[in-house]
C-alpha positions as CSV (number, residue, x, y, z in Angstrom):
1,X,0.0,0.0,0.0
2,X,1.1,3.6,-0.7
3,X,2.8,5.0,2.4
4,X,0.6,8.1,2.2
5,X,-2.4,5.9,3.0
6,X,-1.0,4.3,6.1
7,X,-2.0,5.8,9.5
8,X,-0.4,4.4,12.7
9,X,-2.2,5.5,15.9
10,X,-2.6,4.7,19.6
11,X,-5.3,5.2,22.1
12,X,-4.2,7.0,25.3
13,X,-6.5,7.2,28.4
14,X,-7.0,6.6,32.1
15,X,-8.3,3.3,33.3
16,X,-12.0,2.8,32.6
17,X,-12.4,5.8,30.3
18,X,-13.4,3.5,27.4
19,X,-10.2,2.7,25.4
20,X,-11.0,-1.0,24.8
21,X,-14.7,-0.2,24.0
22,X,-13.6,2.4,21.4
23,X,-11.2,-0.1,19.9
24,X,-14.2,-2.6,19.7
25,X,-16.3,0.0,17.8
26,X,-13.6,0.9,15.4
27,X,-13.0,-2.8,14.5
28,X,-16.7,-3.3,14.2
29,X,-17.2,-0.3,11.9
30,X,-14.3,-1.3,9.6
31,X,-15.6,-4.9,9.4
32,X,-12.5,-6.4,11.0
33,X,-14.6,-9.3,12.4
34,X,-18.0,-10.8,11.6
35,X,-20.9,-10.2,14.0
36,X,-20.6,-13.7,15.4
37,X,-16.8,-13.3,16.2
38,X,-17.3,-9.9,17.8
39,X,-17.2,-9.7,21.6
40,X,-16.6,-7.1,24.3
41,X,-13.0,-6.0,24.8
42,X,-11.9,-7.9,21.8
43,X,-8.2,-6.9,22.2
44,X,-8.0,-8.0,25.8
45,X,-7.2,-11.6,25.4
46,X,-6.5,-12.6,29.0
47,X,-9.4,-13.6,31.4
48,X,-8.0,-11.4,34.1
49,X,-8.0,-8.3,31.7
50,X,-11.7,-8.9,31.0
51,X,-12.7,-9.4,34.6
52,X,-10.9,-6.3,35.9
53,X,-11.7,-4.2,32.9
54,X,-8.0,-3.3,32.4
55,X,-5.5,-3.8,29.6
56,X,-2.3,-5.4,30.6
57,X,-0.6,-6.3,27.2
58,X,-0.5,-3.8,24.4
59,X,-2.4,-5.3,21.4
60,X,-2.4,-4.3,17.8
61,X,-4.9,-4.5,14.9
62,X,-5.0,-3.4,11.2
63,X,-8.2,-1.9,9.8
64,X,-9.1,-1.0,6.3
65,X,-11.2,2.1,6.1
66,X,-12.7,3.7,2.9
67,X,-12.8,7.4,3.7
68,X,-15.1,10.1,2.4
69,X,-12.4,11.2,-0.1
70,X,-12.8,7.9,-1.9
71,X,-9.4,6.5,-0.8
72,X,-8.9,3.3,1.2
73,X,-6.6,3.8,4.2
74,X,-4.7,1.3,6.3
75,X,-5.2,2.1,10.0
76,X,-2.9,0.4,12.4
77,X,-4.2,0.7,16.0
78,X,-2.1,-0.1,19.0
79,X,-4.3,-0.4,22.2
80,X,-2.2,0.5,25.2
81,X,-2.6,-0.2,28.9
82,X,-3.6,2.7,31.1
83,X,-2.1,1.7,34.5
84,X,1.1,3.3,35.8
85,X,2.8,-0.2,36.2
86,X,2.6,-0.8,32.5
87,X,4.0,2.6,31.5
88,X,6.9,0.8,29.6
89,X,4.2,-0.9,27.4
90,X,2.8,2.6,26.6
91,X,6.2,4.1,25.7
92,X,7.0,1.2,23.4
93,X,3.6,1.4,21.6
94,X,3.8,5.2,21.2
95,X,7.3,5.1,19.6
96,X,5.7,2.9,16.8
97,X,3.0,5.4,16.0
98,X,2.6,9.0,14.6
99,X,-0.5,10.0,16.4
100,X,-2.8,9.4,19.4
101,X,-6.5,9.5,20.3
102,X,-6.7,11.1,23.7
103,X,-9.9,9.6,25.3
104,X,-11.4,11.5,28.3
105,X,-14.6,10.5,30.1
106,X,-17.1,13.3,29.8
107,X,-18.3,12.8,33.4
108,X,-15.0,12.3,35.1
109,X,-12.7,14.6,33.3
110,X,-8.9,14.5,33.2
111,X,-7.3,11.9,35.6
112,X,-3.7,11.4,36.8
113,X,-2.9,8.6,34.3
114,X,-4.4,10.6,31.4
115,X,-1.7,13.2,32.2
116,X,1.2,10.7,32.5
117,X,0.3,9.0,29.2
118,X,-0.5,12.1,27.2
119,X,2.9,13.7,28.2
120,X,4.6,10.5,26.8
121,X,2.7,11.0,23.5
122,X,3.8,14.7,23.4
123,X,7.4,13.5,24.0
124,X,7.0,11.1,21.1
125,X,6.0,14.1,18.9
126,X,2.5,12.7,18.3
127,X,-0.4,14.5,16.7
128,X,-3.1,14.3,19.4
129,X,-6.8,14.2,18.7
130,X,-8.9,14.9,21.8
131,X,-12.0,12.6,22.1
132,X,-14.7,13.2,24.7
133,X,-16.3,9.8,25.4
134,X,-19.5,8.8,27.3
135,X,-21.4,11.9,26.3
136,X,-24.6,9.8,26.5
137,X,-24.3,9.7,30.3
138,X,-26.7,11.9,32.4
139,X,-23.6,13.3,34.3
140,X,-21.7,14.2,31.2
141,X,-20.2,17.7,31.0
142,X,-18.3,17.8,27.7
143,X,-17.7,21.6,27.7
144,X,-16.2,21.5,31.3
145,X,-14.0,18.6,30.3
146,X,-12.8,20.4,27.1
147,X,-11.9,23.4,29.3
148,X,-10.1,21.1,31.7
149,X,-8.0,19.5,28.9
150,X,-6.9,23.0,27.7
151,X,-6.0,24.1,31.3
152,X,-4.2,21.0,32.5
153,X,-2.7,19.6,29.4
154,X,-2.5,22.6,27.2
155,X,-4.0,21.1,24.0
156,X,-6.4,22.9,21.7
157,X,-9.8,21.3,22.0
158,X,-11.7,23.3,19.3
159,X,-11.7,20.1,17.1
160,X,-12.4,17.7,20.0
161,X,-14.8,14.9,19.0
162,X,-17.9,14.1,21.1
163,X,-18.6,10.3,21.0
164,X,-20.2,7.4,22.9
165,X,-18.1,4.3,22.3
166,X,-20.8,2.2,24.0
167,X,-23.6,3.2,21.6
168,X,-21.4,3.8,18.6
169,X,-22.2,7.5,18.4
170,X,-19.6,9.6,16.5
171,X,-17.3,6.6,15.5
172,X,-17.3,7.7,11.8
173,X,-16.1,11.2,12.9
174,X,-13.2,9.5,14.8
175,X,-12.1,7.6,11.7
176,X,-12.3,10.7,9.5
177,X,-10.3,12.7,12.0
178,X,-7.6,9.9,12.0
179,X,-7.3,10.1,8.2
180,X,-7.3,13.9,8.2
181,X,-5.0,14.8,11.1
182,X,-2.6,11.9,11.7
183,X,0.6,12.2,9.6
184,X,1.7,9.3,7.4
185,X,4.8,7.4,8.3
186,X,8.2,8.5,7.0
187,X,10.9,6.1,5.9
188,X,12.8,4.8,2.8
189,X,11.6,1.6,1.3
190,X,14.8,1.2,-0.7
191,X,17.1,1.6,2.3
192,X,18.4,-1.5,4.3
193,X,15.8,-3.0,6.6
194,X,15.3,-1.4,10.0
195,X,12.4,-2.7,12.1
196,X,11.6,-1.7,15.7
197,X,10.7,-4.7,18.0
198,X,7.6,-3.5,19.9
199,X,6.7,-6.7,21.7
200,X,7.3,-10.5,21.7
201,X,5.5,-13.4,23.3
202,X,5.6,-17.2,23.3
203,X,3.2,-19.3,21.3
204,X,3.1,-23.0,22.0
205,X,2.8,-23.8,18.2
206,X,4.7,-21.0,16.5
207,X,7.5,-20.4,19.0
208,X,8.3,-16.7,19.7
209,X,6.1,-14.3,17.9
210,X,7.6,-10.8,17.3
211,X,5.4,-7.7,16.9
212,X,7.3,-5.0,14.9
213,X,7.1,-1.7,13.0
214,X,9.0,-1.3,9.8
215,X,10.9,2.0,9.8
216,X,12.9,1.5,6.6
217,X,13.1,-1.2,3.9
218,X,10.9,-4.3,3.4
219,X,10.6,-7.5,5.4
220,X,9.7,-10.6,3.4
221,X,9.2,-14.3,4.2
222,X,12.4,-16.4,3.8
223,X,14.7,-13.4,4.6
224,X,17.6,-13.9,7.0
225,X,17.3,-11.3,9.8
226,X,19.7,-10.2,12.5
227,X,19.0,-8.7,16.0
228,X,21.3,-5.7,16.3
229,X,21.7,-5.9,20.1
230,X,23.0,-9.4,20.3
231,X,23.8,-10.5,16.7
232,X,21.4,-13.4,16.8
233,X,20.4,-14.6,13.2
234,X,17.2,-16.2,12.1
235,X,15.3,-17.1,8.9
236,X,11.8,-15.6,8.8
237,X,9.2,-18.4,8.2
238,X,6.0,-16.4,8.6
239,X,5.0,-12.7,8.0
240,X,1.6,-11.5,9.0
241,X,-0.8,-8.9,10.4
242,X,-3.6,-8.9,13.0
243,X,-7.1,-8.1,11.8
244,X,-7.4,-8.9,14.9
245,X,-7.1,-12.5,13.8
246,X,-3.6,-13.6,12.7
247,X,-3.4,-13.3,8.9
248,X,-0.4,-14.2,6.8
249,X,0.9,-11.7,4.2
250,X,3.9,-11.9,1.7
251,X,5.7,-8.8,3.0
252,X,5.6,-5.9,5.4
253,X,6.5,-2.6,3.9
254,X,7.8,0.7,5.3
255,X,5.5,2.2,7.8
256,X,3.5,-1.0,8.4
257,X,3.0,-2.9,11.7
258,X,2.8,-6.7,11.8
259,X,4.3,-9.8,13.2
260,X,6.9,-12.4,12.2
261,X,7.9,-15.8,13.4
262,X,11.4,-17.3,12.8
263,X,11.6,-20.5,14.8
264,X,13.0,-18.6,17.8
265,X,13.0,-20.8,20.9
266,X,13.9,-18.4,23.7
267,X,12.3,-15.0,24.3
268,X,15.6,-13.8,25.8
269,X,16.9,-13.2,22.3
270,X,14.1,-10.8,21.4
271,X,14.8,-7.7,23.5
272,X,12.0,-5.1,23.4
273,X,13.2,-2.0,21.6
274,X,15.8,-3.9,19.6
275,X,16.4,-3.2,15.9
276,X,15.9,-6.0,13.4
277,X,17.9,-5.7,10.1
278,X,18.6,-7.8,7.0
279,X,21.7,-10.0,7.6
280,X,22.9,-9.7,4.0
281,X,22.5,-5.9,3.8
282,X,22.5,-4.7,7.4
283,X,21.7,-1.1,8.6
284,X,24.6,1.0,9.8
285,X,23.3,1.9,13.2
286,X,20.3,0.7,15.2
287,X,17.2,2.8,15.9
288,X,16.9,4.5,19.3
289,X,15.6,1.7,21.4
290,X,13.7,1.9,24.7
291,X,15.2,1.9,28.1
292,X,14.9,-1.6,29.5
293,X,12.1,-2.1,32.0
294,X,13.3,-1.7,35.6
295,X,11.8,-3.8,38.5
296,X,10.6,-1.4,41.2
297,X,9.0,-3.7,43.7
298,X,10.3,-7.0,45.0
299,X,8.8,-9.8,46.9
300,X,9.5,-13.5,47.5
301,X,7.2,-16.3,46.4
302,X,7.3,-19.7,48.2
303,X,5.0,-22.7,47.6
304,X,2.8,-23.6,50.6
305,X,3.8,-27.2,50.0
306,X,7.6,-27.5,49.5
307,X,7.1,-30.4,47.0
308,X,5.6,-27.9,44.5
309,X,9.0,-26.0,44.2
310,X,9.7,-27.5,40.8
311,X,6.2,-26.7,39.6
312,X,6.6,-23.1,40.7
313,X,10.0,-23.0,38.9
314,X,8.4,-24.2,35.6
315,X,5.4,-21.9,36.0
316,X,7.6,-18.8,36.5
317,X,9.7,-19.8,33.4
318,X,6.5,-20.1,31.3
319,X,5.1,-16.8,32.6
320,X,8.3,-15.0,31.8
321,X,7.9,-16.1,28.1
322,X,4.9,-13.9,27.9
323,X,6.1,-11.1,30.2
324,X,9.7,-10.1,29.7
325,X,9.4,-7.3,32.2
326,X,9.2,-9.7,35.2
327,X,12.3,-11.3,36.5
328,X,13.1,-13.8,39.3
329,X,16.0,-15.7,41.0
330,X,16.0,-18.6,43.5
331,X,16.1,-17.9,47.2
332,X,16.3,-19.9,50.4
333,X,14.6,-19.1,53.7
334,X,15.0,-20.9,57.0
335,X,11.3,-20.5,57.8
336,X,9.7,-21.0,54.4
337,X,12.1,-23.3,52.5
338,X,13.0,-22.8,48.8
339,X,11.3,-20.2,46.7
340,X,12.0,-17.3,44.4
341,X,12.8,-13.6,44.7
342,X,10.8,-11.8,42.0
343,X,11.0,-8.3,40.7
344,X,7.9,-6.4,39.4
345,X,7.1,-3.1,37.7
346,X,4.7,-2.1,40.5
347,X,2.0,-3.4,42.9
348,X,-0.6,-4.1,40.2
349,X,1.9,-6.0,38.2
350,X,2.8,-8.0,41.3
351,X,-0.9,-8.8,42.0
352,X,-1.5,-9.9,38.4
353,X,1.5,-12.2,38.3
354,X,0.4,-13.8,41.6
355,X,-3.1,-14.2,40.3
356,X,-1.9,-15.7,37.0
357,X,0.3,-18.2,38.9
358,X,-2.6,-19.4,41.1
359,X,-5.1,-19.5,38.2
360,X,-3.2,-20.7,35.2
361,X,-0.9,-23.1,37.2
362,X,-3.1,-23.9,40.2
363,X,-0.4,-23.0,42.8
364,X,-0.9,-22.1,46.5
365,X,1.7,-19.5,47.3
366,X,3.1,-17.6,50.3
367,X,4.1,-14.0,49.4
368,X,6.5,-12.0,51.6
369,X,5.8,-8.3,52.2
370,X,6.7,-6.2,49.1
371,X,10.0,-4.3,49.4
372,X,12.0,-1.9,47.2
373,X,15.7,-1.7,46.2
374,X,17.9,0.2,48.6
375,X,21.4,1.4,47.8
376,X,23.7,0.8,50.7
377,X,27.0,2.7,50.7
378,X,29.6,0.8,52.8
379,X,32.4,2.4,54.9
380,X,35.0,0.9,52.5
381,X,33.6,3.0,49.6
382,X,31.7,0.2,47.9
383,X,28.0,0.4,47.0
384,X,25.6,-2.6,47.1
385,X,22.0,-3.0,46.2
386,X,19.7,-4.5,48.8
387,X,16.8,-6.4,47.4
388,X,16.0,-8.5,50.5
389,X,16.1,-7.1,54.1
390,X,17.5,-10.5,55.3
391,X,20.8,-9.8,53.3
392,X,21.5,-6.5,55.0
393,X,25.2,-6.1,56.1
394,X,26.3,-5.4,59.7
395,X,25.4,-1.8,60.7
396,X,29.0,-0.9,61.6
397,X,29.9,-1.4,57.9
398,X,27.2,1.0,56.6
399,X,28.1,4.6,55.8
400,X,24.6,5.5,54.6
401,X,21.4,4.1,53.0
402,X,19.7,5.7,50.0
403,X,16.0,4.8,49.2
404,X,14.0,5.3,46.0
405,X,11.6,8.3,45.9
406,X,8.8,8.9,43.5
407,X,7.1,12.0,42.1
408,X,3.3,11.4,42.6
409,X,0.5,13.3,41.0
410,X,-2.9,13.1,42.8
411,X,-6.1,14.5,41.4
412,X,-8.9,14.7,43.9
413,X,-12.2,16.5,44.5
414,X,-11.8,19.5,46.8
415,X,-13.7,18.1,49.8
416,X,-11.3,15.2,50.2
417,X,-8.1,17.3,49.8
418,X,-7.4,17.7,53.6
419,X,-7.4,14.0,54.4
420,X,-5.3,13.3,51.3
421,X,-2.6,15.9,52.3
422,X,-2.6,14.4,55.8
423,X,-2.1,10.9,54.3
424,X,0.9,12.1,52.2
425,X,2.4,13.9,55.3
426,X,2.0,10.7,57.4
427,X,3.9,8.8,54.6
428,X,6.9,11.3,54.8
429,X,5.7,13.1,51.7
430,X,7.2,16.5,50.6
431,X,4.7,18.8,48.8
432,X,6.0,20.2,45.6
433,X,2.9,21.8,44.0
434,X,-0.9,22.3,44.6
435,X,-3.1,23.7,41.9
436,X,-6.8,23.8,41.2
437,X,-8.6,22.6,38.0
438,X,-12.2,23.6,38.4
439,X,-13.5,21.9,41.6
440,X,-10.6,19.5,41.7
441,X,-7.2,19.8,43.3
442,X,-4.0,18.5,41.7
443,X,-1.3,17.8,44.4
444,X,2.2,16.9,43.4
445,X,4.2,15.2,46.1
446,X,7.6,13.5,46.5
447,X,7.1,10.3,48.4
448,X,9.4,7.4,49.4
449,X,8.5,4.3,47.3
450,X,8.7,2.2,50.4
451,X,5.7,4.0,51.9
452,X,3.6,3.5,48.7
453,X,4.1,-0.2,48.2
454,X,2.3,-1.2,51.4
455,X,-1.3,0.1,51.4
456,X,-1.0,3.7,50.1
457,X,-3.3,3.2,47.1
458,X,-6.0,1.4,49.1
459,X,-5.9,4.2,51.8
460,X,-6.1,6.9,49.1
461,X,-9.1,5.2,47.5
462,X,-11.0,4.7,50.8
463,X,-10.3,8.3,52.0
464,X,-11.5,9.8,48.8
465,X,-14.4,7.3,48.3
466,X,-12.8,6.2,45.1
467,X,-12.6,9.7,43.5
468,X,-8.9,10.3,43.7
469,X,-6.6,9.2,40.9
470,X,-3.0,8.6,41.4
471,X,0.1,8.3,39.2
472,X,3.8,8.2,40.0
473,X,7.2,8.1,38.3
474,X,10.6,7.3,39.8
475,X,12.4,10.4,40.9
476,X,15.8,9.0,41.9
477,X,17.4,8.0,45.3
478,X,17.7,10.1,48.5
479,X,19.6,9.4,51.7
480,X,17.2,8.3,54.6
481,X,17.5,7.2,58.2
482,X,16.4,3.6,57.5
483,X,16.6,0.6,59.9
484,X,16.1,-3.1,59.5
485,X,13.5,-4.5,61.9
486,X,14.0,-8.2,62.8
487,X,11.1,-10.3,64.2
488,X,12.1,-12.8,67.0
489,X,9.8,-15.6,68.0
490,X,11.0,-17.3,71.2
491,X,14.4,-15.6,70.8
492,X,14.9,-16.9,67.2
493,X,15.1,-14.6,64.3
494,X,12.4,-15.3,61.6
495,X,14.1,-14.0,58.4
496,X,10.9,-14.1,56.3
497,X,9.3,-11.5,58.5
498,X,12.1,-8.9,58.7
499,X,11.6,-5.6,56.8
500,X,13.0,-2.2,56.3
501,X,11.4,1.0,57.7
502,X,12.2,4.6,58.4
503,X,13.3,5.1,62.0
504,X,10.3,7.3,62.8
505,X,7.9,4.5,61.7
506,X,9.8,1.6,63.1
507,X,8.2,1.3,66.5
508,X,4.6,1.6,65.1
509,X,5.2,-1.0,62.4
510,X,7.1,-3.3,64.8
511,X,4.3,-3.2,67.4
512,X,1.7,-3.9,64.6
513,X,3.3,-7.0,63.4
514,X,3.9,-8.3,67.0
515,X,0.2,-7.8,67.8
516,X,-0.8,-9.5,64.6
517,X,1.5,-12.5,65.3
518,X,0.2,-12.8,68.9
519,X,-3.2,-13.6,67.4
520,X,-1.9,-15.9,64.7
521,X,0.6,-18.2,66.4
522,X,-1.1,-21.0,68.4
523,X,-0.4,-21.3,72.1
524,X,2.2,-23.9,73.2
525,X,3.0,-25.6,76.6
526,X,5.3,-22.6,77.4
527,X,5.2,-18.8,77.1
528,X,6.3,-17.5,73.8
529,X,7.8,-14.0,73.5
530,X,7.4,-12.2,70.2
531,X,9.8,-9.3,69.8
532,X,10.5,-6.7,67.1
533,X,14.2,-5.5,67.3
534,X,16.5,-3.1,65.6
535,X,19.9,-4.8,66.0
536,X,20.1,-5.7,69.7
537,X,17.5,-3.1,70.8
538,X,14.0,-4.5,71.3
539,X,11.3,-1.9,70.3
540,X,8.1,-3.9,70.7
541,X,7.1,-7.1,72.5
542,X,4.0,-9.3,72.9
543,X,3.8,-12.6,74.9
544,X,1.6,-15.6,74.1
545,X,0.6,-17.3,77.3
546,X,1.2,-21.0,77.9
547,X,-1.2,-23.8,78.2
548,X,-1.2,-24.7,81.9
549,X,-2.3,-27.9,83.7
550,X,-4.0,-27.2,87.1
551,X,-1.3,-29.0,89.3
552,X,-3.0,-27.9,92.5
553,X,-6.3,-29.6,91.7
554,X,-5.4,-32.7,94.0
555,X,-4.6,-30.5,97.0
556,X,-7.6,-30.4,99.4
557,X,-6.9,-27.9,102.2
558,X,-3.5,-28.4,103.9
559,X,-0.6,-26.0,104.0
560,X,-0.1,-23.3,101.3
561,X,3.5,-24.3,101.0
562,X,2.5,-27.6,99.4
563,X,0.6,-25.7,96.6
564,X,3.5,-23.3,96.2
565,X,6.0,-26.1,95.9
566,X,3.9,-27.7,93.1
567,X,3.6,-24.4,91.3
568,X,7.3,-23.7,91.6
569,X,8.0,-27.1,90.2
570,X,5.7,-26.5,87.2
571,X,7.4,-23.1,86.6
572,X,10.8,-24.8,86.4
573,X,9.5,-27.3,84.0
574,X,8.0,-24.6,81.8
575,X,11.3,-22.7,81.8
576,X,13.2,-25.9,80.7
577,X,10.6,-26.6,78.1
578,X,10.9,-23.1,76.7
579,X,14.7,-23.5,76.5
580,X,14.4,-26.7,74.3
581,X,10.9,-26.2,72.9
582,X,10.6,-25.3,69.3
583,X,7.8,-22.9,68.2
584,X,6.0,-24.2,65.1
585,X,4.7,-21.2,63.2
586,X,1.9,-22.4,60.9
587,X,2.0,-21.4,57.2
588,X,-1.3,-19.6,57.7
589,X,0.3,-17.3,60.3
590,X,2.9,-16.3,57.7
591,X,0.4,-15.7,55.0
592,X,-1.8,-13.5,57.3
593,X,1.2,-11.7,58.9
594,X,2.6,-10.8,55.5
595,X,-0.7,-9.6,54.1
596,X,-0.1,-6.2,52.6
597,X,-1.4,-3.2,54.5
598,X,-1.7,-2.2,58.1
599,X,-5.3,-3.2,59.0
């Protein structure tokens, strides 16, 4: 197809503003699928995406549209995730397009993630078309929302489209606007092949499937290709497009988006953002790739039944084939046995991986509390990264500890602002900005990531009755007064329960976990002390009382000394028992104690 008639675009929006529904309507209008094949959220292929109404993997589809000017255009749509954890998916997808549809809910207006993603589109030099969705709702205020877009984002909304993706109102206007405003791709079809690797996933029948955008040259079946980052060479055995069904084609030309398979066995060879070139006529230098995705939150996963260790290992390997942004390595714990330390892009990503493990592979897992990566500067001048609190070096060797901070943007209705500011202050937040957009306040805070990974999002939602929206980006590392809190049960350190906290929060957090464990660990024949300690200094303690036999039951009257003697004897026995007695902490206690959030 003529390059002038190709339009590559993406849909940018906050969660639940109607991205996937709009994609459904566009596919329906262009006849991508028959009425029988059509279903809700057609581009969300995973069950978990459909249930939660969120997009996790970026999906692509090619549509053919006959415009009012008589020409037929090839529209390549990439549907992107809206959640902050999948921001790397968004940046990848945007770099493969020339324009974006900015979808905003007519009743809710601009939200935090709308801002984050639209700024990414602006950075990628996109032509942005504002689309006001859900105008059929009784609470819709399109004029107010247009004004908000102009004030907050600074985009002209005089040509904004009013649509309802659910009823199909205004869908033709969207297609005409795409054809009219979005620039056609640039590139030289006679130059050596340069293709940008947008995504890759594992298919049981085809091997690794690569989604790519041709920047220069032509990609044909049978061609020998080379990955420019690692030099790996493969012969292309299938070239195709998504309509959204897989459909084979002879070649992909400059500006087009499609997929290839080349009998690739491991997904490790297909790095996202890599440049694919022709092995016989390679390009001189690669395209500007993406930054690799960086794990932000870490937690350990252990099987409840240790005999399932190998099953967990295989399951993680299979999951990683479809999600290259998640990484793991083996770990051993004295309390929980063998497991894996896993890195995630954020809390939602962590929750989704856990849910997929339990659903798709039927695994029962124990998850340790989420933690972040700290940078520890030692007295000998070295710097080490601390992923797990159990690996913390001796305090005398530490010069200082740096923790990651984030820049958070919170949009909230005016009446909830006071409690939100209080929450941010409690979590050691530093206010950077506070502005008003109509009746809503936009607060920008710097917050320690450690304070967010526990229950910040849940607290934010409950305080604001669900009206606050929240988005964050990493803002570097800052020195903090951090301590490692160890939990001792009957004098023995339980490594799986140790965690890092700021010194000002240490006592509160230590007391909380001791109180929780007191209710969770069953009573034994002897007293069990539960302590939270920083080094050798105990900061909180709870005691679980012992089961006690009534040894004085057989004494009827007589001298008190007889009773006292029996009680003393029992006390000595309990002392001895405590010395040699081992406390069995049930798995259920670990699971409950490590539940995220301070209830």
